[in-house]
C-alpha positions in Angstrom: 0.0 0.0 0.0 1.5 3.3 -1.1 0.5 6.7 -2.4 1.4 7.3 -6.0 4.6 9.4 -5.6 3.8 11.3 -8.9 0.5 12.6 -7.5 0.4 15.5 -5.0 -1.5 14.2 -2.0 -3.3 16.3 0.6 -2.3 14.8 3.9 -4.9 14.7 6.7 -7.8 14.7 4.2 -9.8 11.8 2.8 -11.1 13.3 -0.4 -8.4 14.6 -2.7 -10.7 16.7 -5.0 -13.9 18.7 -5.2 -16.3 17.2 -7.7 -18.7 19.6 -9.4 -21.8 20.4 -7.5 -24.7 19.3 -9.6 -26.8 22.2 -8.4 -24.4 24.8 -9.6 -24.9 26.0 -13.2 -21.2 27.0 -13.6 -18.0 25.2 -12.7 -14.9 27.3 -11.7 -11.4 26.1 -12.2 -7.9 27.4 -11.6 -5.5 26.8 -14.4 -2.3 27.4 -12.5 -1.9 26.3 -8.9 1.2 28.4 -8.5 -1.1 31.4 -8.4 -0.6 33.0 -11.8 -4.4 33.2 -12.3 -5.2 34.2 -8.8 -3.5 35.5 -5.6 -5.6 33.0 -3.6 -4.0 29.7 -2.8 -5.9 26.6 -1.5 -6.6 27.0 2.2 -6.0 23.7 4.1 -7.7 25.0 7.3 -11.2 24.0 8.3 -13.8 26.7 8.3 -16.8 26.8 10.7 -19.9 28.6 9.6 -22.9 29.1 11.9 -26.3 28.2 10.5 -29.7 28.7 12.0 -32.1 25.8 11.4 -35.7 26.0 12.6 -35.9 22.3 13.7 -33.3 19.8 14.8 -35.2 16.4 14.9 -35.6 14.7 11.5 -38.0 11.9 10.9 -36.4 8.9 9.1 -38.7 6.5 7.3 -36.5 4.0 5.6 -37.4 0.4 4.9 -33.8 -0.5 5.7 -33.8 0.8 9.3 -37.5 1.3 10.0 -39.2 4.5 11.4 -36.9 6.6 13.5 -35.7 10.1 14.4 -32.3 11.6 14.0 -30.5 14.9 14.8 -27.3 16.3 13.6 -25.6 19.3 15.3 -23.2 19.7 12.4 -23.3 19.5 8.6 -20.2 18.3 6.9 -17.6 16.3 8.7 -13.9 16.8 9.2 -13.3 13.0 9.8 -12.8 12.8 6.0 -14.2 9.3 5.5 -13.8 8.9 1.7 -16.9 6.7 1.2 -19.3 8.7 3.5 -22.9 8.5 2.2 -23.6 12.0 3.6 -21.2 13.8 1.4 -23.8 14.6 -1.3 -25.9 16.5 1.2 -23.3 19.2 1.3 -24.3 20.1 -2.3 -27.6 21.4 -1.0 -25.7 24.1 0.9 -23.8 25.1 -2.2 -20.6 23.2 -1.5 -18.8 20.3 -3.1 -19.2 16.7 -1.7 -15.4 16.4 -1.8 -12.9 18.5 0.1 -15.6 21.1 0.9 -17.4 18.4 2.9 -14.4 18.1 5.2 -13.2 21.7 5.2 -16.5 23.7 5.5 -18.4 22.6 8.6 -21.8 24.1 9.3 -22.5 24.5 13.0 -25.9 24.5 14.6 -25.3 26.4 17.9 -29.0 26.5 18.6 -29.4 22.7 18.4 -30.0 22.2 22.2 -32.6 24.9 22.4 -34.4 23.5 19.4 -34.3 20.0 20.9 -35.8 21.2 24.1 -38.5 23.1 22.3 -39.5 20.0 20.3 -39.5 17.7 23.3 -41.9 20.2 25.1 -44.4 20.0 22.3 -47.6 18.3 23.6 -47.8 16.0 20.6 -44.3 14.7 20.9 -44.3 10.9 21.0 -41.2 9.3 22.7 -39.0 7.2 20.4 -35.2 6.8 20.7 -33.5 9.5 18.6 -30.3 8.8 16.7 -27.6 11.4 17.6 -25.8 11.5 14.2 -27.0 9.7 11.2 -25.9 12.2 8.6 -22.6 13.5 10.0 -20.7 12.6 13.2 -21.9 14.4 16.3 -18.4 13.8 17.9 -16.3 15.0 15.0 -13.4 17.4 15.9 -15.7 20.4 15.9 -17.4 19.1 19.0 -14.2 19.9 21.1 -14.6 23.5 20.1 -18.4 24.0 20.3 -19.7 21.3 22.7 -23.1 21.2 21.1 -23.5 17.5 21.4 -22.9 17.7 25.2 -25.6 20.4 25.5 -28.0 18.2 23.7 -27.3 15.3 26.0 -28.0 17.6 29.0 -31.4 18.3 27.5 -32.1 14.6 26.9 -31.1 13.7 30.5 -33.3 16.4 31.8 -36.3 15.1 30.0 -35.3 11.4 30.5 -35.4 10.8 26.8 -33.7 7.8 25.1 -30.9 8.4 22.6 -28.7 6.2 20.4 -25.3 7.7 19.6 -23.4 6.9 16.4 -19.7 8.0 16.2 -16.2 7.1 14.9 -14.5 9.2 17.6 -13.7 8.9 21.2 -14.5 12.5 22.1 -17.7 11.0 23.6 -15.6 9.8 26.6 -15.6 13.4 27.7 -19.3 13.0 28.4 -19.1 9.9 30.5 -20.7 11.7 33.4 -23.9 12.3 31.5 -23.8 9.0 29.6 -23.3 7.0 32.8 -26.3 8.6 34.4 -28.5 8.0 31.4 -27.3 4.3 31.3 -28.5 3.8 34.8 -32.0 4.5 33.5 -31.4 2.6 30.2 -31.7 5.8 28.2 -28.6 5.5 26.0 -26.6 3.2 23.7 -23.5 3.8 21.6 -22.7 2.5 18.2 -19.0 2.8 17.5 -18.1 2.6 13.8 -14.8 0.7 13.2 -14.1 0.1 9.5 -10.8 -1.7 9.9 -8.3 -3.0 12.5 -5.4 -1.9 10.3 -4.2 1.5 11.4 -2.5 2.2 8.1 -5.8 1.7 6.4 -7.7 4.0 8.9 -5.1 6.8 8.4 -5.8 7.2 4.7 -9.5 6.0 4.6 -10.8 8.2 7.4 -7.8 10.3 8.5 -9.3 12.4 11.3 -11.1 9.7 13.2 -9.8 8.2 16.4 -7.0 5.5 16.1 -8.0 1.9 16.2 -6.4 1.4 19.6 -8.4 4.3 21.1 -11.6 3.0 19.6 -11.1 -0.4 21.1 -10.2 1.1 24.5 -13.4 3.2 24.2 -15.5 0.0 24.0 -13.9 -1.2 27.3 -14.5 2.1 29.0 -18.1 2.5 27.9 -18.8 -1.1 28.9 -17.3 -0.6 32.3 -19.6 2.3 32.8 -22.7 0.2 32.0 -23.2 1.8 28.5 -24.2 -0.8 25.9 -22.0 -0.7 22.8 -22.7 -1.9 19.3 -20.0 -1.9 16.6 -20.7 -1.1 13.0 -18.1 -2.5 10.6 -19.1 0.0 8.0 -18.4 -0.1 5.2 -16.9 -3.4 4.3 -14.6 -2.7 1.2 -13.6 -5.6 -1.1 -9.9 -6.3 -1.3 -9.2 -3.8 1.4 -11.2 -4.7 4.6 -13.4 -7.6 3.7 -10.9 -10.2 5.1 -11.3 -8.7 8.6 -14.9 -9.6 9.4 -14.1 -12.6 11.6 -11.2 -11.0 13.4 -13.2 -7.8 13.9 -16.1 -9.7 15.6 -13.7 -11.6 17.9 -11.8 -8.4 18.9 -14.8 -6.2 19.7 -16.7 -8.9 21.4 -13.8 -9.6 23.8 -13.6 -5.8 24.5 -17.3 -5.8 25.6 -19.4 -5.0 22.6 -22.8 -6.6 22.7 -23.4 -6.7 19.0 -21.9 -6.0 15.6 -23.5 -5.1 12.3 -22.0 -4.4 8.9 -22.7 -2.5 5.7 -21.2 -3.2 2.3 -19.7 -0.2 0.7 -21.8 1.8 -1.8 -20.8 5.0 -3.5 -23.8 7.3 -4.0 -23.7 10.4 -6.2 -20.3 12.1 -6.5 -18.8 9.6 -4.0 -18.0 7.3 -7.0 -15.6 10.0 -8.4 -14.2 10.8 -4.9 -13.5 7.1 -4.1 -12.1 6.2 -7.5 -9.6 9.1 -7.2 -8.7 8.0 -3.6 -8.3 4.3 -4.4 -6.3 4.9 -7.5 -3.8 7.1 -5.5 -3.5 4.8 -2.5 -3.9 1.4 -4.0 -2.7 1.7 -7.7 -1.9 -2.0 -7.8 -5.5 -3.1 -7.1 -7.7 -0.1 -7.7 -9.6 -1.5 -10.7 -10.1 -4.8 -8.9 -11.6 -3.0 -5.9 -13.9 -0.9 -8.1 -15.0 -3.9 -10.2 -15.8 -5.9 -7.0 -17.9 -3.0 -5.7 -19.8 -2.9 -9.0 -20.3 -6.6 -9.0 -21.9 -6.3 -5.5 -24.4 -3.6 -6.7 -25.7 -4.8 -10.1 -22.8 -3.4 -12.1 -22.8 0.1 -10.5 -20.8 1.8 -7.8 -24.0 3.1 -6.2 -27.1 1.1 -5.2 -30.2 2.9 -4.1 -32.4 -0.2 -3.8 -34.0 -0.7 -0.4 -33.1 -4.1 1.0 -30.1 -4.4 -1.3 -28.0 -1.2 -0.9 -26.5 -2.0 2.5 -25.9 -5.7 2.1 -25.3 -6.0 -1.6 -25.8 -9.1 -3.7 -23.7 -11.7 -5.5 -20.8 -13.8 -4.5 -18.9 -11.2 -2.5 -22.0 -10.2 -0.6 -22.8 -13.9 0.2 -19.2 -14.6 1.4 -19.4 -11.7 3.8 -22.8 -12.7 5.0 -21.6 -16.3 5.7 -18.6 -15.0 7.6 -20.9 -12.7 9.6 -23.3 -15.5 10.5 -20.5 -17.9 11.7 -18.8 -15.1 13.7 -22.0 -14.0 15.3 -22.8 -17.5 16.5 -19.3 -17.8 17.9 -18.8 -14.4 19.5 -22.2 -12.9 20.2 -24.6 -15.8 20.6 -25.2 -15.3 24.3 -25.1 -11.5 24.3 -28.3 -9.4 24.3 -28.4 -5.7 23.3 -31.0 -4.0 25.6 -33.9 -2.0 24.4 -34.0 1.6 25.6 -36.6 2.8 28.1 -39.3 5.1 26.7 -41.4 5.2 29.8 -39.4 7.7 31.9 -40.0 10.8 29.7 -41.2 13.9 31.6 -42.2 17.1 29.8 -42.0 19.6 32.7 -39.1 20.7 34.9 -40.9 19.9 38.1 -39.1 17.3 40.2 -36.5 16.7 37.5 -33.0 15.8 38.5 -30.1 17.8 37.0 -26.4 17.1 37.2 -25.5 20.7 36.4 
C-alpha cells in the first residue's frame, strides 16, 4: 500500500478533489496552482460557519432501518471518510461533496434549544433518537463547540432515550452524562470501526480516532454500563473484507454486545471521490476494488435499492454474510443488546434531577 509518488497528496484529508456540485450552473477552475491566475492559494484549514435551522429532529422513514428520528448538530464532517454517504448532502448548501465536505463545517449552535422546544411539544411521542445519522456528532468540531454535550444535557433532563453513532472517542468526555443515562437505560452507543489496520484507517478516514483508542473506548463504555454496538461499515472488497471474523472476535472480547456491517456503496459524487482515492492509494488493485464493488451492486458503484443497498448481492456479498453468521454464533450468541426505556419521559421541569 503506497501513495502514488507522482501525485500530489493532501495529507490529513480523505477526499483529494472537489467534484462539481450538480446544483451549480457553472464550474470554476484554476488553471495554474502556482497562483498566476489568482493570488488566492488553496486554504488547508477547516472553516466553521454558523447556520440557523428551525428544527433539529428529523423523521427517518426507511425500509432499511424502520421508522426513527435523527438529529445532527453539524453538517459536513472533518473526519474525512472517503466513502461517506452523507457527502452529497453538502451540495444542497452550495458546496462540493469532496474537500468542501471536510473543510467547511456548518455549525448549529441553537441545536440544544431547538431540541428542548421540540420535546416540550404536547404531541411529541417518545421514540429513541439517533444522535448523528448524517454526520458525526463527535467530530473534531465538538471539542470546540460542545453542542452534542448540551443536547445530551437536555435529553437527560427530560429522561429521553438516545442512540449515539460515532467514529470518535471524544464522547468519553461526556461519560458523566452517559453513565447517568445508562442507569435508566436511556442511552446506547454505536461505534463505527471500519478496519483493525491502522495504516488503512489513516488514509481511509484520516481524522477519526485511532483503532487502539476506539477499542479502548469499547472497554471504558462497557465498564460504565453503557451498551455498545459496533458497525463494521463499510466493508470494502480487497481492502477490509478479510477482517470480518477478526473484527467480531476483537470487539466482542472488549465488551461490545453486537456487531452489524454495511457493504460499501458510493452514492452520487462519491464514486468519483472514491475512484480518485483508491487509485492514488492502491494503484496495484484499484480496478479490482472498483469492479468488485460494482459486482456487488448490479454493475454500478451506487445502489439505491432498499433491502439491497446496505448488504449488496452476488458472490462477494454472500461470502461476507456467511462469515458474519458464523462469527455471530461464535462471539455474540449469548449477548443481548438491551432496548432503551421510553417510559421515563417527563415534559415539565418539576421534580427533575439535574447534574448541572
